N, C-alpha and C positions, 0 to 999 in steps of 0.2 A: 588367305580365309575374307569370308566374309567378312566387309566392313558396316558398323552402325557409328552413327554420334554420339560423343560423349565429350559436356563442356566444350563446344563450338569444334569439333576434330573429328574428322572420319577415321576411324580406329579399327581393330580386328574387334569383333565381336566376344571373342575369349582374350582376355588378360593374363597377366602373370604375377599372382600373389605373391610376394615374396617373402612374407612372414616364418614361412617354413625353414627356410633357409636358416635361421638363428632364432629362433623361436616357439616356442608351447609343445613342438611335436620331438622324438624321438629321433636319434643321430642326425644332431647339426652339423653340418659343413663344415670344414674346414676355411678359412676367408678364399681364399684361392678358387678351390673348388667352389662356392658361390658364386663369385664373380664370374668362372668358365662357364657354368651354371645359365647364368642369366644373360649372358654374352652370346652364348648358343639360343637361348629362345630365340633373343631380337635376330638373329640369322635365320633361323626358323621362320619369321614372319610375325612375331610377336610385337604389338609397337605401341603396349598400355602395360605399364609397371606400377606397383600399388607397395607402398609401404607404410610405415606410420613412426611416429616418436618413439612408439612404445614398444615396437620390436626390439627383442633382444638388449631393451633399456638404452636403445640409441644406436646401440650398432648397427644396425640392420641398414638404417640409412645410410651408415658409414658406408658398407658393403655395396649400398644402392649405387650410391655415392662413385665411386672406384668402376664400379661395371659400365656403369651409362654414358661415361664421360666423353665416350669415340662416337656416342651417336645423340648426346642428349636431347637435342634440336630435332632427331627425327621422330621421337616421341612421345605420347601423354606419362608423364609422369604426376602419380597422385602419391600424399600423404596426408599425414592427421595429427591432429595436436586435440589437446584437453582433456588425454590420457598419457600419463608416461609413467614410467617408473623412480622411485625415491626410495633411495636405503633398500634397494632390491624389493620391494613392494609396490602396487600399481596403484598410482594418487589421481582421481580425477578435478580436473580442475579448468573449470571454465572462464575465470576471471581476463578480461581483454588483457591484464599484463601478462599473466601467465602465457596465454597465448602468443602475444608477440613474442613475447622471449622461446617458447619452443619454435617459434615461426625461423625465428633468426640462427638459433642452432640446426635447423634443419636444412638452410639455405648454406649453409657454411659447410657441414655433413654430406652433403649432395651436391656439393662441388658444382653449385647453381643459382645465377642470380632472380632466378625465379621457380614456379613450381604450377603445372599448367591446371591440377583440381587439388584441392587442400578442403579434407572434411575435419568438421569438429565430429571428433572418434565418440565421443559419448557424450550426453549431456549432462551438467553440474545441475543437481536439484536445489545447490543455492544460488544459481544466475540464473535469472530467465536467459531465455535462447535468445531474444532479441538480441540481450546486451551480448552476448558469447559472438553471435553470426554481422551485427552491427561491426567487431572488432576487425571481424576475417574480411565485412566489407572496406574497412579502410586500410588494410592488406591489400585489395585486389584494386585499390585507387592509386596505393605507391607503388603497383606495379609489379609486389612480390609474390602475387597469385595471381593466376588466369580466373580461375573460376570458384565456389564455393559448394563443398557436398557437406552431408551430412551422415551420420552413420548410427543405423540401433533406434530411429524413431519412431514415433507415433504418426499417424495423417495428419494428427490434429496438433502436433508440434511442426511438423511439416509446414501446413501451413502458414501458423506463425511465425516461423523461419522465414517462407519466401516474402509474405510481408513486409518483413524488416530489408531485405537483399536478395534478389534474385539466387535461387538454388539451382544450379545442374545438374546434382547429382545424388542418389540417393543411395548409400552403402547395408546391405542388411544380408544375413545369412539366407541363403535361400537356396533349395534342394527339395527333393521328394519326399524325405522323410523330415523339412522344416519346412512348412506354409505359412506360417505368419503371415507373411507379406501381403498373403492373398486375402486377408481381411478388411483391410483398408486401405495399407500403404499402395498396393501395383493399381491402383484404381485415381488413388490420389496422382501417382506420379503421372500415370497416363493423362490427367485431364490438368494436369500445369505443364506439360510437355518438359517432363525434368526424368533426364535417364535414371534406370535401376541400377544398380550393380547389385549383383549375387554372389556374396562370398560363402566359401564352401559347398562349391555345387557337388563334389564328392562325400557330403557327409560325414567330413572330418575322417577320409579315404575307407567309412565304411562299403560305400558304393563301389571303390575302385577295388577292393581286397586285397589293402597291402598288408592287411593283419586279421590273423584269425584268433588271437590268440592275446584277451588283455594283459596276462602276463607276463608276454614278452616286452612289453612297453616299457621305455625308461621309467627311473623314477622323474618327479615333475612334467609327465608328459599330460597335456591338459585333460585328454579323453581319460585317464584314470581315474578321474574326479567327476567323469559326467555319465547323468543315472544310463541314458541309452547304453552304456557299453556295459554295465552292471550286471551280474548275478543275472536270474531270471528273463528281464529286459534282452541282455545280450542274446541268449540264447533264443528268443522269441526272434528277437531280430536278425539274427543268422540264418531263422528257415525263411524268412522274406529276402533276404540278401538271395539264398539259393534258386528261388525263382524265378529271382529280375536276372540273375547270370541266365537262366536258360532262356525268358524272352529275348534277351542282347544275342545269342548263342543263335538262334530264328532268323533274326537281322544278319547275321552275318559281320556283327560288331563288340566290341568290348564292354562288359556294363558300364565302364567310365565315359567312354563315346555316348553312349545309349543316355546315362545321365545328364551329362552335360546338354545332349541336344534337348533332351525335354526342356532343360530352364530356358533356353532359346527361344523355343518355341510357344514361349508363353506371353511372347509379346515380340515387339521390334524394336521396342526402346528399352529393353533389358540384354544387359552386358552378363556374361559370367568369368568368375575369378576363382579358377583353382591356383593351388600351388602345390609345389613338389621338389623333393630333392634329389630327384632322377630323371635323365635327360630323355631315357627313354619313355617316359610317363609322360613328358612336355609333349613333344613329338605326337604319343597317342591323342591326346589331350586338342591337340590344335586340329586332327584332324575329324573331329568332332563337326565341326562348322560343315564341311562342305557332305558329311554325312547323308545321305536319303532315305529316312523312315519315314513311314504310313501313319497318317493320321491316327489308324485304328492302332498300331505300336506306341504310339505316344499315352495314347489312353489306356490301352492294358496299363502301363507304367503307372501312370495316374492311380488307378483303380487298386495297384498292388501295394505300391507303397505313401503312406500320406500320412497326415495327423492322427486318423484313426486306428490305423492297420502298427502303425509304428510305436513301442511301447519302451516308456520314461519320457519326462521333460528333459528337453535340448540343456539346459543348464543346473547344476546344483543351484539352490536358493540363497546364496552367499550372490551370486556373481547374477542371476536373474533378476536382482532386485537394483541391478546399473544399467536394464534394457531399459528401454520410454515405447519398445515398438507391442502391439496389440498383442494379447494370446487370448488361446482358445479357450 
């Protein structure tokens, strides 16, 4: 796999988002299967693994810790704080005391004495970002984390945070159908020499065609409440996918591979972070790194699927309120 720099390390440009194995989507894996999948990803060449305190309300970090124990020092391990599960509900808390407590729990769960890249998962509107980032800066000095990241923040917030303590990476949803980062965040990252990590490069499974009928999703699957997967929006978006699939066929690759390649082609400071519960899909994703695609095809993909052609906002109103990223 091709390498790009992240938090001071050269790692594969396609990372492994671990959330899927225990959180948010249909078909959660038994722990033993999740561990096996993560280990298979490492054996296949992946060396960037991303988890969070929120995922599985702590269970995901435990699974990841067990999976990576044999190769911990060979990978870049990323996790997140500032958004956790409390009594079965998502809670945002950016107070320093809470962040330090979440970090200590993460270190224990992940069976490690340091985390390479530690993100502030969401901005707490009641806590200045400088205060939250300052707390993470203390953790850097203590050797508990190697570098600080932010997630789903605006360019303005990124600049404020970076002035408090150097930020190594910004993670935000980025794909053909979610382009908010293009408003200001990508340019800010490039100018500040900050890596950008795009999660959900496959548009939450839409661009990999992992499901075609919303009614087949399990109760609790977050896509059941996302406007783009509902009613007329879904029907219109499915038509876009059909055209996209034909474009991928012309190239001789899968739609998922073309979608990931498009993300990577937007800048050499950009990393793609897909997730999956299926080993064959993981292998398929890795192959996108060395895929040869012409600039013309990439341009056609971008013209076909973008913020103007996709129907529906990416989040329902309640979830959108937690996002600091610029909106079209």
